[in-house]
All heavy atoms as atom14 arrays in JSON, in Angstrom:
{
  "sequence": "MIAETIRLNFGQKSPANWQESYWQETLGLDISRDNITNWHIKICHNALDSLAQRCS",
  "atom14_mask": [
    [1, 1, 1, 1, 1, 1, 1, 1, 0, 0, 0, 0, 0, 0],
    [1, 1, 1, 1, 1, 1, 1, 1, 0, 0, 0, 0, 0, 0],
    [1, 1, 1, 1, 1, 0, 0, 0, 0, 0, 0, 0, 0, 0],
    [1, 1, 1, 1, 1, 1, 1, 1, 1, 0, 0, 0, 0, 0],
    [1, 1, 1, 1, 1, 1, 1, 0, 0, 0, 0, 0, 0, 0],
    [1, 1, 1, 1, 1, 1, 1, 1, 0, 0, 0, 0, 0, 0],
    [1, 1, 1, 1, 1, 1, 1, 1, 1, 1, 1, 0, 0, 0],
    [1, 1, 1, 1, 1, 1, 1, 1, 0, 0, 0, 0, 0, 0],
    [1, 1, 1, 1, 1, 1, 1, 1, 0, 0, 0, 0, 0, 0],
    [1, 1, 1, 1, 1, 1, 1, 1, 1, 1, 1, 0, 0, 0],
    [1, 1, 1, 1, 0, 0, 0, 0, 0, 0, 0, 0, 0, 0],
    [1, 1, 1, 1, 1, 1, 1, 1, 1, 0, 0, 0, 0, 0],
    [1, 1, 1, 1, 1, 1, 1, 1, 1, 0, 0, 0, 0, 0],
    [1, 1, 1, 1, 1, 1, 0, 0, 0, 0, 0, 0, 0, 0],
    [1, 1, 1, 1, 1, 1, 1, 0, 0, 0, 0, 0, 0, 0],
    [1, 1, 1, 1, 1, 0, 0, 0, 0, 0, 0, 0, 0, 0],
    [1, 1, 1, 1, 1, 1, 1, 1, 0, 0, 0, 0, 0, 0],
    [1, 1, 1, 1, 1, 1, 1, 1, 1, 1, 1, 1, 1, 1],
    [1, 1, 1, 1, 1, 1, 1, 1, 1, 0, 0, 0, 0, 0],
    [1, 1, 1, 1, 1, 1, 1, 1, 1, 0, 0, 0, 0, 0],
    [1, 1, 1, 1, 1, 1, 0, 0, 0, 0, 0, 0, 0, 0],
    [1, 1, 1, 1, 1, 1, 1, 1, 1, 1, 1, 1, 0, 0],
    [1, 1, 1, 1, 1, 1, 1, 1, 1, 1, 1, 1, 1, 1],
    [1, 1, 1, 1, 1, 1, 1, 1, 1, 0, 0, 0, 0, 0],
    [1, 1, 1, 1, 1, 1, 1, 1, 1, 0, 0, 0, 0, 0],
    [1, 1, 1, 1, 1, 1, 1, 0, 0, 0, 0, 0, 0, 0],
    [1, 1, 1, 1, 1, 1, 1, 1, 0, 0, 0, 0, 0, 0],
    [1, 1, 1, 1, 0, 0, 0, 0, 0, 0, 0, 0, 0, 0],
    [1, 1, 1, 1, 1, 1, 1, 1, 0, 0, 0, 0, 0, 0],
    [1, 1, 1, 1, 1, 1, 1, 1, 0, 0, 0, 0, 0, 0],
    [1, 1, 1, 1, 1, 1, 1, 1, 0, 0, 0, 0, 0, 0],
    [1, 1, 1, 1, 1, 1, 0, 0, 0, 0, 0, 0, 0, 0],
    [1, 1, 1, 1, 1, 1, 1, 1, 1, 1, 1, 0, 0, 0],
    [1, 1, 1, 1, 1, 1, 1, 1, 0, 0, 0, 0, 0, 0],
    [1, 1, 1, 1, 1, 1, 1, 1, 0, 0, 0, 0, 0, 0],
    [1, 1, 1, 1, 1, 1, 1, 1, 0, 0, 0, 0, 0, 0],
    [1, 1, 1, 1, 1, 1, 1, 0, 0, 0, 0, 0, 0, 0],
    [1, 1, 1, 1, 1, 1, 1, 1, 0, 0, 0, 0, 0, 0],
    [1, 1, 1, 1, 1, 1, 1, 1, 1, 1, 1, 1, 1, 1],
    [1, 1, 1, 1, 1, 1, 1, 1, 1, 1, 0, 0, 0, 0],
    [1, 1, 1, 1, 1, 1, 1, 1, 0, 0, 0, 0, 0, 0],
    [1, 1, 1, 1, 1, 1, 1, 1, 1, 0, 0, 0, 0, 0],
    [1, 1, 1, 1, 1, 1, 1, 1, 0, 0, 0, 0, 0, 0],
    [1, 1, 1, 1, 1, 1, 0, 0, 0, 0, 0, 0, 0, 0],
    [1, 1, 1, 1, 1, 1, 1, 1, 1, 1, 0, 0, 0, 0],
    [1, 1, 1, 1, 1, 1, 1, 1, 0, 0, 0, 0, 0, 0],
    [1, 1, 1, 1, 1, 0, 0, 0, 0, 0, 0, 0, 0, 0],
    [1, 1, 1, 1, 1, 1, 1, 1, 0, 0, 0, 0, 0, 0],
    [1, 1, 1, 1, 1, 1, 1, 1, 0, 0, 0, 0, 0, 0],
    [1, 1, 1, 1, 1, 1, 0, 0, 0, 0, 0, 0, 0, 0],
    [1, 1, 1, 1, 1, 1, 1, 1, 0, 0, 0, 0, 0, 0],
    [1, 1, 1, 1, 1, 0, 0, 0, 0, 0, 0, 0, 0, 0],
    [1, 1, 1, 1, 1, 1, 1, 1, 1, 0, 0, 0, 0, 0],
    [1, 1, 1, 1, 1, 1, 1, 1, 1, 1, 1, 0, 0, 0],
    [1, 1, 1, 1, 1, 1, 0, 0, 0, 0, 0, 0, 0, 0],
    [1, 1, 1, 1, 1, 1, 0, 0, 0, 0, 0, 0, 0, 0]
  ],
  "atom14_positions": [
    [[-73.58, -89.79, 61.72], [-73.29, -90.23, 63.05], [-73.13, -89.02, 63.98], [-73.62, -89.06, 65.11], [-72.03, -91.08, 63.08], [-71.67, -91.51, 64.46], [-70.19, -92.49, 64.58], [-70.65, -93.9, 63.64], [0.0, 0.0, 0.0], [0.0, 0.0, 0.0], [0.0, 0.0, 0.0], [0.0, 0.0, 0.0], [0.0, 0.0, 0.0], [0.0, 0.0, 0.0]],
    [[-72.47, -87.98, 63.5], [-72.29, -86.79, 64.33], [-73.64, -86.15, 64.64], [-73.9, -85.75, 65.77], [-71.32, -85.79, 63.66], [-69.93, -86.41, 63.56], [-71.27, -84.49, 64.46], [-68.94, -85.62, 62.74], [0.0, 0.0, 0.0], [0.0, 0.0, 0.0], [0.0, 0.0, 0.0], [0.0, 0.0, 0.0], [0.0, 0.0, 0.0], [0.0, 0.0, 0.0]],
    [[-74.5, -86.1, 63.64], [-75.84, -85.56, 63.87], [-76.59, -86.37, 64.92], [-77.31, -85.82, 65.75], [-76.62, -85.52, 62.56], [0.0, 0.0, 0.0], [0.0, 0.0, 0.0], [0.0, 0.0, 0.0], [0.0, 0.0, 0.0], [0.0, 0.0, 0.0], [0.0, 0.0, 0.0], [0.0, 0.0, 0.0], [0.0, 0.0, 0.0], [0.0, 0.0, 0.0]],
    [[-76.4, -87.66, 64.91], [-77.07, -88.52, 65.9], [-76.52, -88.27, 67.3], [-77.28, -88.26, 68.27], [-76.91, -90.0, 65.52], [-77.57, -90.96, 66.49], [-79.09, -90.83, 66.59], [-79.71, -90.09, 65.8], [-79.67, -91.49, 67.46], [0.0, 0.0, 0.0], [0.0, 0.0, 0.0], [0.0, 0.0, 0.0], [0.0, 0.0, 0.0], [0.0, 0.0, 0.0]],
    [[-75.22, -88.03, 67.43], [-74.67, -87.72, 68.76], [-75.22, -86.4, 69.27], [-75.48, -86.26, 70.48], [-73.13, -87.69, 68.77], [-72.65, -86.6, 67.98], [-72.54, -89.0, 68.31], [0.0, 0.0, 0.0], [0.0, 0.0, 0.0], [0.0, 0.0, 0.0], [0.0, 0.0, 0.0], [0.0, 0.0, 0.0], [0.0, 0.0, 0.0], [0.0, 0.0, 0.0]],
    [[-75.42, -85.45, 68.37], [-76.0, -84.15, 68.77], [-77.46, -84.34, 69.17], [-77.91, -83.8, 70.18], [-75.85, -83.12, 67.64], [-74.37, -82.77, 67.46], [-76.68, -81.87, 67.92], [-74.05, -81.94, 66.24], [0.0, 0.0, 0.0], [0.0, 0.0, 0.0], [0.0, 0.0, 0.0], [0.0, 0.0, 0.0], [0.0, 0.0, 0.0], [0.0, 0.0, 0.0]],
    [[-78.2, -85.13, 68.4], [-79.6, -85.4, 68.75], [-79.7, -86.08, 70.11], [-80.53, -85.71, 70.94], [-80.26, -86.28, 67.68], [-81.75, -86.49, 67.92], [-82.32, -87.56, 67.01], [-81.91, -88.89, 67.38], [-82.44, -89.6, 68.4], [-83.4, -89.09, 69.13], [-82.01, -90.82, 68.66], [0.0, 0.0, 0.0], [0.0, 0.0, 0.0], [0.0, 0.0, 0.0]],
    [[-78.85, -87.07, 70.33], [-78.87, -87.76, 71.61], [-78.5, -86.82, 72.76], [-79.12, -86.86, 73.83], [-77.9, -88.95, 71.6], [-78.32, -90.16, 70.79], [-77.16, -91.14, 70.65], [-79.53, -90.83, 71.4], [0.0, 0.0, 0.0], [0.0, 0.0, 0.0], [0.0, 0.0, 0.0], [0.0, 0.0, 0.0], [0.0, 0.0, 0.0], [0.0, 0.0, 0.0]],
    [[-77.51, -85.98, 72.53], [-77.04, -85.09, 73.58], [-78.08, -84.02, 73.94], [-78.4, -83.84, 75.11], [-75.74, -84.43, 73.17], [-75.05, -83.72, 74.31], [-75.07, -84.19, 75.44], [-74.43, -82.6, 74.03], [0.0, 0.0, 0.0], [0.0, 0.0, 0.0], [0.0, 0.0, 0.0], [0.0, 0.0, 0.0], [0.0, 0.0, 0.0], [0.0, 0.0, 0.0]],
    [[-78.6, -83.34, 72.94], [-79.48, -82.21, 73.21], [-80.96, -82.57, 73.17], [-81.75, -82.0, 73.92], [-79.18, -81.07, 72.24], [-77.79, -80.53, 72.41], [-76.78, -80.87, 71.51], [-77.47, -79.72, 73.48], [-75.5, -80.39, 71.67], [-76.18, -79.24, 73.66], [-75.19, -79.58, 72.75], [0.0, 0.0, 0.0], [0.0, 0.0, 0.0], [0.0, 0.0, 0.0]],
    [[-81.33, -83.51, 72.35], [-82.73, -83.91, 72.25], [-83.14, -84.92, 73.3], [-84.22, -84.84, 73.88], [0.0, 0.0, 0.0], [0.0, 0.0, 0.0], [0.0, 0.0, 0.0], [0.0, 0.0, 0.0], [0.0, 0.0, 0.0], [0.0, 0.0, 0.0], [0.0, 0.0, 0.0], [0.0, 0.0, 0.0], [0.0, 0.0, 0.0], [0.0, 0.0, 0.0]],
    [[-82.27, -85.89, 73.55], [-82.58, -86.96, 74.5], [-81.88, -86.77, 75.85], [-82.02, -87.61, 76.73], [-82.17, -88.31, 73.9], [-82.84, -88.64, 72.59], [-84.34, -88.77, 72.74], [-84.82, -89.34, 73.7], [-85.08, -88.23, 71.78], [0.0, 0.0, 0.0], [0.0, 0.0, 0.0], [0.0, 0.0, 0.0], [0.0, 0.0, 0.0], [0.0, 0.0, 0.0]],
    [[-81.1, -85.71, 75.97], [-80.38, -85.41, 77.22], [-79.44, -86.54, 77.65], [-79.33, -86.87, 78.83], [-81.35, -85.08, 78.37], [-82.38, -84.03, 78.04], [-81.75, -82.68, 77.86], [-82.81, -81.59, 77.74], [-82.81, -80.9, 76.51], [0.0, 0.0, 0.0], [0.0, 0.0, 0.0], [0.0, 0.0, 0.0], [0.0, 0.0, 0.0], [0.0, 0.0, 0.0]],
    [[-78.78, -87.14, 76.65], [-77.82, -88.23, 76.92], [-76.41, -87.66, 76.9], [-75.92, -87.28, 75.83], [-77.94, -89.32, 75.86], [-79.2, -89.93, 75.91], [0.0, 0.0, 0.0], [0.0, 0.0, 0.0], [0.0, 0.0, 0.0], [0.0, 0.0, 0.0], [0.0, 0.0, 0.0], [0.0, 0.0, 0.0], [0.0, 0.0, 0.0], [0.0, 0.0, 0.0]],
    [[-75.74, -87.59, 78.03], [-74.38, -87.06, 78.05], [-73.4, -87.97, 77.3], [-73.7, -89.12, 77.01], [-74.04, -86.98, 79.53], [-75.01, -87.86, 80.22], [-76.21, -87.99, 79.34], [0.0, 0.0, 0.0], [0.0, 0.0, 0.0], [0.0, 0.0, 0.0], [0.0, 0.0, 0.0], [0.0, 0.0, 0.0], [0.0, 0.0, 0.0], [0.0, 0.0, 0.0]],
    [[-72.25, -87.41, 77.01], [-71.26, -88.12, 76.2], [-70.82, -89.44, 76.81], [-70.59, -90.42, 76.09], [-70.04, -87.23, 75.95], [0.0, 0.0, 0.0], [0.0, 0.0, 0.0], [0.0, 0.0, 0.0], [0.0, 0.0, 0.0], [0.0, 0.0, 0.0], [0.0, 0.0, 0.0], [0.0, 0.0, 0.0], [0.0, 0.0, 0.0], [0.0, 0.0, 0.0]],
    [[-70.73, -89.52, 78.15], [-70.29, -90.79, 78.75], [-71.35, -91.88, 78.56], [-71.01, -93.05, 78.41], [-69.94, -90.62, 80.22], [-71.1, -90.12, 81.07], [-71.89, -89.31, 80.61], [-71.17, -90.58, 82.29], [0.0, 0.0, 0.0], [0.0, 0.0, 0.0], [0.0, 0.0, 0.0], [0.0, 0.0, 0.0], [0.0, 0.0, 0.0], [0.0, 0.0, 0.0]],
    [[-72.63, -91.54, 78.52], [-73.67, -92.53, 78.23], [-73.63, -92.93, 76.77], [-73.82, -94.09, 76.42], [-75.04, -92.0, 78.58], [-75.29, -91.8, 80.04], [-74.42, -92.03, 81.07], [-76.49, -91.31, 80.63], [-75.01, -91.7, 82.27], [-76.28, -91.26, 82.02], [-77.7, -90.9, 80.11], [-77.26, -90.82, 82.91], [-78.68, -90.46, 81.01], [-78.45, -90.43, 82.39]],
    [[-73.39, -91.95, 75.9], [-73.31, -92.25, 74.47], [-72.12, -93.15, 74.16], [-72.21, -94.0, 73.27], [-73.2, -90.95, 73.67], [-74.47, -90.15, 73.65], [-74.37, -89.01, 72.7], [-73.95, -89.18, 71.57], [-74.77, -87.83, 73.14], [0.0, 0.0, 0.0], [0.0, 0.0, 0.0], [0.0, 0.0, 0.0], [0.0, 0.0, 0.0], [0.0, 0.0, 0.0]],
    [[-71.04, -92.97, 74.87], [-69.87, -93.81, 74.67], [-70.26, -95.28, 74.84], [-69.92, -96.13, 74.01], [-68.81, -93.42, 75.7], [-67.49, -94.1, 75.56], [-66.49, -93.57, 76.57], [-66.88, -93.19, 77.69], [-65.29, -93.57, 76.23], [0.0, 0.0, 0.0], [0.0, 0.0, 0.0], [0.0, 0.0, 0.0], [0.0, 0.0, 0.0], [0.0, 0.0, 0.0]],
    [[-71.0, -95.59, 75.89], [-71.48, -96.96, 76.13], [-72.5, -97.39, 75.08], [-72.47, -98.52, 74.6], [-72.12, -97.05, 77.52], [-71.19, -96.76, 78.51], [0.0, 0.0, 0.0], [0.0, 0.0, 0.0], [0.0, 0.0, 0.0], [0.0, 0.0, 0.0], [0.0, 0.0, 0.0], [0.0, 0.0, 0.0], [0.0, 0.0, 0.0], [0.0, 0.0, 0.0]],
    [[-73.39, -96.48, 74.72], [-74.43, -96.78, 73.73], [-73.82, -97.22, 72.4], [-74.21, -98.24, 71.85], [-75.32, -95.54, 73.52], [-76.22, -95.61, 72.32], [-77.4, -96.35, 72.36], [-75.9, -94.94, 71.15], [-78.24, -96.41, 71.26], [-76.72, -95.0, 70.05], [-77.89, -95.73, 70.11], [-78.71, -95.8, 69.01], [0.0, 0.0, 0.0], [0.0, 0.0, 0.0]],
    [[-72.86, -96.45, 71.89], [-72.25, -96.79, 70.6], [-71.47, -98.09, 70.68], [-71.46, -98.87, 69.72], [-71.35, -95.64, 70.12], [-72.14, -94.43, 69.74], [-72.21, -93.25, 70.42], [-72.99, -94.27, 68.6], [-73.06, -92.38, 69.78], [-73.54, -92.98, 68.65], [-73.34, -95.1, 67.54], [-74.42, -92.5, 67.69], [-74.22, -94.62, 66.57], [-74.75, -93.34, 66.65]],
    [[-70.83, -98.34, 71.8], [-70.07, -99.59, 71.96], [-71.01, -100.79, 72.02], [-70.78, -101.8, 71.35], [-69.2, -99.52, 73.23], [-68.4, -100.77, 73.49], [-67.37, -101.04, 72.41], [-66.7, -100.13, 71.96], [-67.26, -102.29, 71.99], [0.0, 0.0, 0.0], [0.0, 0.0, 0.0], [0.0, 0.0, 0.0], [0.0, 0.0, 0.0], [0.0, 0.0, 0.0]],
    [[-72.08, -100.68, 72.78], [-72.99, -101.82, 72.98], [-73.87, -102.09, 71.77], [-74.14, -103.24, 71.44], [-73.87, -101.57, 74.21], [-73.1, -101.59, 75.5], [-73.9, -101.09, 76.69], [-75.12, -100.83, 76.54], [-73.31, -100.95, 77.77], [0.0, 0.0, 0.0], [0.0, 0.0, 0.0], [0.0, 0.0, 0.0], [0.0, 0.0, 0.0], [0.0, 0.0, 0.0]],
    [[-74.35, -101.05, 71.08], [-75.28, -101.26, 69.97], [-74.6, -101.57, 68.65], [-75.06, -102.43, 67.91], [-76.21, -100.04, 69.78], [-75.44, -98.88, 69.54], [-77.1, -99.84, 70.98], [0.0, 0.0, 0.0], [0.0, 0.0, 0.0], [0.0, 0.0, 0.0], [0.0, 0.0, 0.0], [0.0, 0.0, 0.0], [0.0, 0.0, 0.0], [0.0, 0.0, 0.0]],
    [[-73.5, -100.86, 68.36], [-72.85, -101.06, 67.06], [-71.41, -101.54, 67.15], [-70.76, -101.74, 66.13], [-72.89, -99.75, 66.25], [-74.28, -99.23, 65.9], [-74.18, -97.88, 65.23], [-75.0, -100.22, 65.0], [0.0, 0.0, 0.0], [0.0, 0.0, 0.0], [0.0, 0.0, 0.0], [0.0, 0.0, 0.0], [0.0, 0.0, 0.0], [0.0, 0.0, 0.0]],
    [[-70.91, -101.68, 68.36], [-69.53, -102.12, 68.52], [-68.5, -101.07, 68.13], [-67.36, -101.4, 67.85], [0.0, 0.0, 0.0], [0.0, 0.0, 0.0], [0.0, 0.0, 0.0], [0.0, 0.0, 0.0], [0.0, 0.0, 0.0], [0.0, 0.0, 0.0], [0.0, 0.0, 0.0], [0.0, 0.0, 0.0], [0.0, 0.0, 0.0], [0.0, 0.0, 0.0]],
    [[-68.92, -99.8, 68.15], [-68.01, -98.72, 67.78], [-67.31, -98.18, 69.02], [-67.95, -97.89, 70.03], [-68.78, -97.59, 67.09], [-69.47, -97.96, 65.79], [-70.3, -96.8, 65.3], [-68.45, -98.36, 64.75], [0.0, 0.0, 0.0], [0.0, 0.0, 0.0], [0.0, 0.0, 0.0], [0.0, 0.0, 0.0], [0.0, 0.0, 0.0], [0.0, 0.0, 0.0]],
    [[-66.02, -98.01, 68.92], [-65.24, -97.49, 70.03], [-65.06, -95.99, 69.84], [-64.07, -95.52, 69.27], [-63.89, -98.19, 70.09], [-63.1, -97.83, 71.33], [-63.71, -97.4, 72.32], [-61.87, -97.97, 71.29], [0.0, 0.0, 0.0], [0.0, 0.0, 0.0], [0.0, 0.0, 0.0], [0.0, 0.0, 0.0], [0.0, 0.0, 0.0], [0.0, 0.0, 0.0]],
    [[-66.06, -95.22, 70.29], [-66.04, -93.76, 70.17], [-65.95, -93.2, 71.57], [-66.84, -93.42, 72.4], [-67.31, -93.24, 69.47], [-67.46, -93.88, 68.1], [-67.28, -91.73, 69.37], [-68.77, -93.59, 67.42], [0.0, 0.0, 0.0], [0.0, 0.0, 0.0], [0.0, 0.0, 0.0], [0.0, 0.0, 0.0], [0.0, 0.0, 0.0], [0.0, 0.0, 0.0]],
    [[-64.91, -92.45, 71.83], [-64.72, -91.92, 73.19], [-65.59, -90.69, 73.42], [-65.99, -90.0, 72.48], [-63.25, -91.55, 73.41], [-62.92, -90.39, 72.68], [0.0, 0.0, 0.0], [0.0, 0.0, 0.0], [0.0, 0.0, 0.0], [0.0, 0.0, 0.0], [0.0, 0.0, 0.0], [0.0, 0.0, 0.0], [0.0, 0.0, 0.0], [0.0, 0.0, 0.0]],
    [[-65.85, -90.42, 74.68], [-66.63, -89.22, 75.02], [-65.88, -87.97, 74.63], [-66.49, -86.95, 74.3], [-66.99, -89.22, 76.5], [-65.8, -89.14, 77.42], [-66.17, -89.31, 78.87], [-66.32, -90.72, 79.14], [-66.57, -91.24, 80.32], [-66.7, -90.46, 81.36], [-66.7, -92.52, 80.48], [0.0, 0.0, 0.0], [0.0, 0.0, 0.0], [0.0, 0.0, 0.0]],
    [[-64.55, -88.02, 74.63], [-63.76, -86.87, 74.18], [-64.01, -86.59, 72.7], [-64.14, -85.43, 72.3], [-62.27, -87.1, 74.41], [-61.89, -87.09, 75.89], [-62.62, -86.47, 76.68], [-60.87, -87.71, 76.23], [0.0, 0.0, 0.0], [0.0, 0.0, 0.0], [0.0, 0.0, 0.0], [0.0, 0.0, 0.0], [0.0, 0.0, 0.0], [0.0, 0.0, 0.0]],
    [[-64.05, -87.64, 71.89], [-64.34, -87.46, 70.47], [-65.73, -86.87, 70.25], [-65.91, -85.96, 69.45], [-64.22, -88.77, 69.7], [-62.8, -89.15, 69.42], [-61.89, -88.34, 69.5], [-62.58, -90.42, 69.11], [0.0, 0.0, 0.0], [0.0, 0.0, 0.0], [0.0, 0.0, 0.0], [0.0, 0.0, 0.0], [0.0, 0.0, 0.0], [0.0, 0.0, 0.0]],
    [[-66.7, -87.4, 70.95], [-68.08, -86.91, 70.82], [-68.14, -85.43, 71.17], [-68.7, -84.62, 70.43], [-69.04, -87.73, 71.7], [-69.15, -89.17, 71.16], [-70.42, -87.08, 71.77], [-69.84, -90.14, 72.09], [0.0, 0.0, 0.0], [0.0, 0.0, 0.0], [0.0, 0.0, 0.0], [0.0, 0.0, 0.0], [0.0, 0.0, 0.0], [0.0, 0.0, 0.0]],
    [[-67.53, -85.06, 72.29], [-67.55, -83.67, 72.73], [-66.8, -82.78, 71.75], [-67.26, -81.68, 71.42], [-66.94, -83.56, 74.14], [-67.68, -84.41, 75.02], [-66.97, -82.15, 74.66], [0.0, 0.0, 0.0], [0.0, 0.0, 0.0], [0.0, 0.0, 0.0], [0.0, 0.0, 0.0], [0.0, 0.0, 0.0], [0.0, 0.0, 0.0], [0.0, 0.0, 0.0]],
    [[-65.66, -83.23, 71.26], [-64.89, -82.44, 70.29], [-65.66, -82.24, 68.99], [-65.58, -81.18, 68.37], [-63.52, -83.05, 70.04], [-62.58, -82.86, 71.19], [-62.71, -81.91, 71.96], [-61.63, -83.76, 71.33], [0.0, 0.0, 0.0], [0.0, 0.0, 0.0], [0.0, 0.0, 0.0], [0.0, 0.0, 0.0], [0.0, 0.0, 0.0], [0.0, 0.0, 0.0]],
    [[-66.41, -83.26, 68.55], [-67.24, -83.1, 67.36], [-68.25, -81.97, 67.56], [-68.43, -81.13, 66.7], [-68.0, -84.38, 67.04], [-67.17, -85.52, 66.57], [-65.9, -85.48, 66.07], [-67.56, -86.89, 66.55], [-65.48, -86.75, 65.76], [-66.47, -87.64, 66.04], [-68.71, -87.56, 66.92], [-66.52, -89.01, 65.87], [-68.76, -88.93, 66.76], [-67.68, -89.65, 66.24]],
    [[-68.89, -81.95, 68.73], [-69.9, -80.93, 69.0], [-69.27, -79.54, 69.04], [-69.84, -78.59, 68.5], [-70.61, -81.23, 70.32], [-71.39, -82.5, 70.3], [-72.07, -82.95, 71.41], [-71.6, -83.44, 69.35], [-72.68, -84.1, 71.11], [-72.38, -84.41, 69.88], [0.0, 0.0, 0.0], [0.0, 0.0, 0.0], [0.0, 0.0, 0.0], [0.0, 0.0, 0.0]],
    [[-68.1, -79.43, 69.64], [-67.41, -78.15, 69.7], [-67.06, -77.67, 68.3], [-67.27, -76.5, 67.96], [-66.15, -78.25, 70.58], [-66.56, -78.45, 72.04], [-65.25, -77.03, 70.43], [-65.41, -78.86, 72.96], [0.0, 0.0, 0.0], [0.0, 0.0, 0.0], [0.0, 0.0, 0.0], [0.0, 0.0, 0.0], [0.0, 0.0, 0.0], [0.0, 0.0, 0.0]],
    [[-66.52, -78.55, 67.46], [-66.12, -78.16, 66.1], [-67.32, -77.77, 65.26], [-67.25, -76.79, 64.5], [-65.35, -79.3, 65.43], [-63.97, -79.48, 66.0], [-63.22, -80.63, 65.36], [-61.88, -80.81, 66.02], [-61.12, -81.92, 65.45], [0.0, 0.0, 0.0], [0.0, 0.0, 0.0], [0.0, 0.0, 0.0], [0.0, 0.0, 0.0], [0.0, 0.0, 0.0]],
    [[-68.42, -78.5, 65.38], [-69.62, -78.17, 64.61], [-70.13, -76.79, 65.01], [-70.46, -75.96, 64.15], [-70.73, -79.23, 64.85], [-70.32, -80.57, 64.27], [-72.06, -78.78, 64.33], [-70.3, -80.64, 62.76], [0.0, 0.0, 0.0], [0.0, 0.0, 0.0], [0.0, 0.0, 0.0], [0.0, 0.0, 0.0], [0.0, 0.0, 0.0], [0.0, 0.0, 0.0]],
    [[-70.2, -76.52, 66.31], [-70.67, -75.21, 66.79], [-69.73, -74.1, 66.35], [-70.17, -73.03, 65.93], [-70.82, -75.21, 68.3], [-72.2, -76.22, 68.86], [0.0, 0.0, 0.0], [0.0, 0.0, 0.0], [0.0, 0.0, 0.0], [0.0, 0.0, 0.0], [0.0, 0.0, 0.0], [0.0, 0.0, 0.0], [0.0, 0.0, 0.0], [0.0, 0.0, 0.0]],
    [[-68.43, -74.34, 66.46], [-67.46, -73.34, 66.04], [-67.61, -73.01, 64.56], [-67.63, -71.84, 64.18], [-66.04, -73.82, 66.35], [-64.98, -72.87, 65.89], [-64.72, -71.7, 66.54], [-64.14, -72.92, 64.82], [-63.74, -71.06, 65.9], [-63.38, -71.79, 64.86], [0.0, 0.0, 0.0], [0.0, 0.0, 0.0], [0.0, 0.0, 0.0], [0.0, 0.0, 0.0]],
    [[-67.73, -74.03, 63.73], [-67.88, -73.81, 62.29], [-69.17, -73.07, 61.97], [-69.19, -72.18, 61.12], [-67.84, -75.14, 61.53], [-66.47, -75.76, 61.51], [-65.47, -75.09, 61.77], [-66.4, -77.04, 61.25], [0.0, 0.0, 0.0], [0.0, 0.0, 0.0], [0.0, 0.0, 0.0], [0.0, 0.0, 0.0], [0.0, 0.0, 0.0], [0.0, 0.0, 0.0]],
    [[-70.26, -73.43, 62.64], [-71.54, -72.77, 62.39], [-71.49, -71.31, 62.81], [-71.96, -70.43, 62.09], [-72.66, -73.5, 63.13], [0.0, 0.0, 0.0], [0.0, 0.0, 0.0], [0.0, 0.0, 0.0], [0.0, 0.0, 0.0], [0.0, 0.0, 0.0], [0.0, 0.0, 0.0], [0.0, 0.0, 0.0], [0.0, 0.0, 0.0], [0.0, 0.0, 0.0]],
    [[-70.92, -71.03, 63.98], [-70.84, -69.65, 64.45], [-69.87, -68.83, 63.63], [-70.1, -67.64, 63.39], [-70.44, -69.62, 65.94], [-71.5, -70.16, 66.89], [-70.94, -70.22, 68.3], [-72.77, -69.33, 66.83], [0.0, 0.0, 0.0], [0.0, 0.0, 0.0], [0.0, 0.0, 0.0], [0.0, 0.0, 0.0], [0.0, 0.0, 0.0], [0.0, 0.0, 0.0]],
    [[-68.79, -69.43, 63.17], [-67.84, -68.73, 62.32], [-68.51, -68.33, 61.0], [-68.34, -67.19, 60.54], [-66.62, -69.61, 62.05], [-65.49, -68.85, 61.39], [-65.27, -67.67, 61.76], [-64.82, -69.44, 60.51], [0.0, 0.0, 0.0], [0.0, 0.0, 0.0], [0.0, 0.0, 0.0], [0.0, 0.0, 0.0], [0.0, 0.0, 0.0], [0.0, 0.0, 0.0]],
    [[-69.27, -69.23, 60.41], [-70.0, -68.93, 59.17], [-71.0, -67.8, 59.39], [-71.14, -66.9, 58.55], [-70.72, -70.16, 58.65], [-69.81, -71.16, 58.31], [0.0, 0.0, 0.0], [0.0, 0.0, 0.0], [0.0, 0.0, 0.0], [0.0, 0.0, 0.0], [0.0, 0.0, 0.0], [0.0, 0.0, 0.0], [0.0, 0.0, 0.0], [0.0, 0.0, 0.0]],
    [[-71.7, -67.84, 60.5], [-72.68, -66.81, 60.83], [-72.0, -65.45, 61.02], [-72.47, -64.43, 60.52], [-73.45, -67.2, 62.09], [-74.52, -66.24, 62.55], [-75.62, -66.11, 61.5], [-75.11, -66.72, 63.87], [0.0, 0.0, 0.0], [0.0, 0.0, 0.0], [0.0, 0.0, 0.0], [0.0, 0.0, 0.0], [0.0, 0.0, 0.0], [0.0, 0.0, 0.0]],
    [[-70.88, -65.44, 61.71], [-70.14, -64.19, 61.94], [-69.64, -63.59, 60.62], [-69.68, -62.36, 60.44], [-68.97, -64.43, 62.88], [0.0, 0.0, 0.0], [0.0, 0.0, 0.0], [0.0, 0.0, 0.0], [0.0, 0.0, 0.0], [0.0, 0.0, 0.0], [0.0, 0.0, 0.0], [0.0, 0.0, 0.0], [0.0, 0.0, 0.0], [0.0, 0.0, 0.0]],
    [[-69.22, -64.42, 59.69], [-68.75, -63.93, 58.41], [-69.9, -63.3, 57.61], [-69.71, -62.31, 56.92], [-68.11, -65.07, 57.61], [-66.77, -65.48, 58.15], [-66.18, -66.65, 57.38], [-66.77, -67.14, 56.44], [-64.99, -67.08, 57.78], [0.0, 0.0, 0.0], [0.0, 0.0, 0.0], [0.0, 0.0, 0.0], [0.0, 0.0, 0.0], [0.0, 0.0, 0.0]],
    [[-71.08, -63.87, 57.71], [-72.23, -63.31, 56.98], [-72.68, -61.98, 57.57], [-73.21, -61.14, 56.86], [-73.38, -64.3, 57.03], [-73.15, -65.51, 56.19], [-74.36, -66.43, 56.18], [-74.03, -67.67, 55.51], [-74.51, -68.83, 55.83], [-75.38, -68.93, 56.82], [-74.15, -69.92, 55.18], [0.0, 0.0, 0.0], [0.0, 0.0, 0.0], [0.0, 0.0, 0.0]],
    [[-72.5, -61.82, 58.86], [-72.96, -60.61, 59.54], [-71.99, -59.44, 59.38], [-72.37, -58.3, 59.62], [-73.18, -60.88, 61.03], [-74.56, -61.98, 61.35], [0.0, 0.0, 0.0], [0.0, 0.0, 0.0], [0.0, 0.0, 0.0], [0.0, 0.0, 0.0], [0.0, 0.0, 0.0], [0.0, 0.0, 0.0], [0.0, 0.0, 0.0], [0.0, 0.0, 0.0]],
    [[-70.77, -59.72, 58.99], [-69.8, -58.62, 58.89], [-69.65, -58.1, 57.49], [-70.24, -58.42, 56.57], [-68.45, -59.05, 59.41], [-67.98, -60.21, 58.78], [0.0, 0.0, 0.0], [0.0, 0.0, 0.0], [0.0, 0.0, 0.0], [0.0, 0.0, 0.0], [0.0, 0.0, 0.0], [0.0, 0.0, 0.0], [0.0, 0.0, 0.0], [0.0, 0.0, 0.0]]
  ]
}
């Protein structure tokens, strides 16, 4: 699901507030735009942290 929010955000140019409605209307999931955005931040942070550890 997190991968799909990233695909929608960056691949389809769907901002988090549109995705919030999409998930509610299509699957009945109550996912806030704050949660979606925080998932993206955490994924990027973890990926960059791993990369920084390999480079040092």
